[in-house]
N, C-alpha and C positions, 0 to 999 in steps of 0.2 A: 693604377687608378690615381685619378687627380685629386686634390682637395674638394673643385668644385663638383665635381661626379660625387665623392662622399656625402657634399652637404644636399645635392640635391636629391638623391637614395634615403638619406635621414628623414629632409623634408617631407617626402612618398610617406614613408614608412609610418611616421608622425602624423601624418592629416588620414593615412587609412586607420591607425589606431583610433583615432578621434572621433572618424567617421561611423566606426563601429562599435567604440562606446555611446554614441547617440543613438545609433540605431536599438541598441540594448537596453536604453532607458524608455524609448518610445516603445519595446516591446512590452517593456515592463508596465507600463503605464494603463496599454491598451488590456493586458492581462488582470490585473486590480480595479479597474475602475467599479466594476460591477459591487464591491464587498458582499460578496454570498457567503462566507463564511463568519463571518463576526457574527456574534450573538450574546445577548445578555444572560445566558444560560452558561455561558463559559466558564469551567473549571479549570485551575491551572494546578499542576502538582511538583513540586519543588523538588527534582530527583539530582543524581548528582552529576549528571552530565548535561543538565537544563530543563527547564521548566516544560513539561507535558500539559497539553491540553485536552480536557475532557469533558463529556456532558454527563450529568446523572438527570435520570427520571425516574419516574413509580415509587413503587413501595412491593417489598415482596422478597421471592429469591432473588438472589443477584444474578446478574447477566453482565456478561462483560461483551462488547462486541470490538474485533479488530480487524480494521481494513487491511487489503491486500497492499502490495508493497512497489507497485510499478510506480511510473510519474504523474503526477499530480495525485495520488490516492491520499485520502483522509477521511475521515470519519464522516464526510459526507454522502459516503457510501451507502450509508444505513439509512437516510433521512426519510426514504418513504415507508420505512418500517419502524422504525424507534417510537413514534407516538402511539402507534398498536401495543407494542411489545410493553411498553411503560404499564398499562390495563394491568398487568398480571406480573410485570417481575420491575425489581430495581435495575433499572437497565444503566451501563456506563458505556460511553464508545468514546475510543479513545485516540488520539493522532499521535502514533508512533513518532520517535526521535526522529526531525529529518523530513516529517511529514507533515501537512496540513498549517495549523498554527502553532505547533509545537515549537520549541528551539531545533537551530540547525546549524549546530558548529560545525567548523571543517574540520572533519576527520571521516576516516574510513569507518564507516558503518557494516559491522557483524553480527551475524546470527547469533553469537554467544552474546551479543551487547543486548540485542532486544529480547534474547531470552530471560536475561537479569532482570531486564526494565519489567517487563511481562510478573516475574516472580513479585518484586518490589512492588508494583504498584497493587498486585491483588493483596498481598499482607500488609501494606502501609493503607490504603484508600479505600480497599474494599472489605476487608478484615474478616472473612469468612469465604466457606467456599463457595465456588461461583461457578454457575455455567456459563458456556463460552459458544461464541459462533464466527469463526475466523474465514477470510478468503483469499483464496490464492497461494501465493508466497507465505504468506501469514501461516498459513496452516502444517508447516514445518516447526514453525519456533513456537505454535503451541502442544505441538507432540512432545517436542523434547522439553519446553517446560513443566509440563503434566509428567513428564516421567521420571523428570530431577524433582519435583516438589509434588508427589501425588496426593497430600493431603489437602492442595487448596482447589482440586478440580472437584467438579460433580460432571457433568455431561460435555460432552464434547460435538460442534456439529463442525462440518467443513463443508464451505461450498466451493467445488471447483478446485481442489487441492493441485498444486504443483504437481508433475509428474516424478515419480520417484527417482527416474533416469536423469532429468535435468538438476533436481539435488543433489546430485553426486558431481555434476562435474566443478573442477575446482579453478581459479584462476591463472588463466594462461599468458604467455606475453602478450598476446594482444589483446585480451579484454586487461591487463594493467595498462598497456599503453592508451588504450582508448580511454582508462578512469583518468590517466595521467592527462591527456589531453582536455577533457570536459571540467577538469580542476584550475586549468588556467585562468588567469583571470580575466582576459579580454576575447579573448580569442577561443575559449573555451564557453565561456557564456555564450558567445556570439552561435555556437554550434547548438549549444544547450537549446537557446531561444528559438532555432529552425525547428528545431525536434518538437517544440511545445507551442507552437501557432495552433490558434484558432483552427485551420485546417487538419494541421497535422493530427490533433485529438479528435476532430470529427471524424478525421478516416479510422482512426482505433478504434473508436468505438461502433463504426459500421462494421468494419472487418473482423473485428474479435470479440467486444464488448456485448454487442445486442445482437439479436437475431431478425429485430426486424426494425428497420434504419427510421422508418416514420414514428418510433416510440422516442426517439431520443429528444430528449429537452435541449434546448438553449441554456438554458441555466444550468445543467449537468455539465456542457462544455466550457461553460465558464468558469465553474466552479473548480476544474481541474486547472484550468490555465491560473487560475488564483494560488490555488495551494501549489501549483509548481513553480511561483514566482515570487511568494512569501515566506521570507524576508529580503529584499534586496537578491533573489537570485540562488540563496542559499538552498536552495531544494536540488541544486544540482548536486552536492556532494552526495547526500543519498543515491540519486539518480546513478551516480558516475560508480559508487560502492555496489549497487544493483548490477549493473549489464556485467561491471568489474568479475560477477561470480561473487564477491565478498560475502553475501548474505547465504549463501547456497548453506545446506546443511544435511548430511545424511543421517537420514531417520530409521532406517532399517532395523536397527538393534533396540530404538525405542517402541517402534511401533510393533514387534514384535511383543515387545514383554509390556506393554500399558495395560493395565485390566477395567480402565475407565470405558462407560458406554460411548460409543463413537458413532456417529451418523455422516454421512456423505451427502449433502443434495448437490447434483451436477445438472449443468442447462446440456440439455438435449443435443443442441447442436452444434456446442465446441467441439473443434477439432481434437480428435482422438482420445475423448473422455471416457469412452467403453473402456478402451485400453488401461486409462489411467485406472479408473477407480478398479478394475478388473485386478489390477497390481496391488491397490491395497488391502484388498479383500484377499488375496493371495497371502502376505505376509500376517494379516490379523482377520480371521476368519468370522469373529464374532462382529465386524464391523456392518452395519444397516446402510443400503443405498437406495435412492431415491431420486428419479430424473424429473426436471420441469420442463415439459414441451415448448419449443417455441422460443427456446433461450438459449443464450452463449455464456459470457462470463459472470455477468452479473443478474442472474433472475431477479435478485433482491430489487434491482432498478428498474428491471424490465418489466416483471409481473411480480409485483409486490402483493398481491394478493393470494397468489398460489403458494410464494413461500410463507408467508404466514399462514396459510392452512395445514402447508406441511410441519410448520415449526410448531402448531397445536399437537399433530399425532404426536412427535419426536420427543417433544419436552414435557 
């Protein structure tokens, strides 16, 4: 290969990288233009690995809300129920490290990191025993945190907890390679942007999050787009750790030994949810479960009134 060919290939490669970078910046602008997550009520906890954003509302018994760990997740997930809950509770809604408006350092995010975050947040910010509501993958973090520090928890509500089988899966060569790809600066960001477009989020809401697509609010889609891109795509690092299975955590031992009141609220239409709930009940027979009709992963977004009624009974 002569020098002219090398120069041509270098020019083409450089042009392609520059074009991808421009597309990445355009996607970033489109995803953050609505500014949905900003609020005058935002508070920040200076944790050892970065600032943790949280909302605090109401007075009474403390109640901590912990969002799911999917791409685009944040405390926005609870925006339809937090005001009503704050009439009876001192409500804290946290953005986990790597999510929402919390800091998003370039690192591998693990379950043990989040267990320590929850422990420190409860002890430092809340300062007393708290009830807690957690969604999806965050449920395993709450169970483990409670098992390790039973004195800081009161009652636990899990909304559509992750299956025990999925939680047992460890990082493989394939998932490590995928994480490495997403973590790369330009190409990885481009792949991440394809996954986090408005169309992709709408498809996810329609297939997995909501039972009735007509109830999907465009503001919800933009909130997930915004959370997945602020600040400067750094949410991709928590995303790559999630799909890389670094956040998975075997909770069978903790689930068997935990003595706290545990309630599961499940979306009736979520795939395999009955089997998932039955497995939890098998390992801890004291768990109580309730199903919300015509909902999937996020009944608190799709049917907030039903969730509030169920929480009033449970709590």
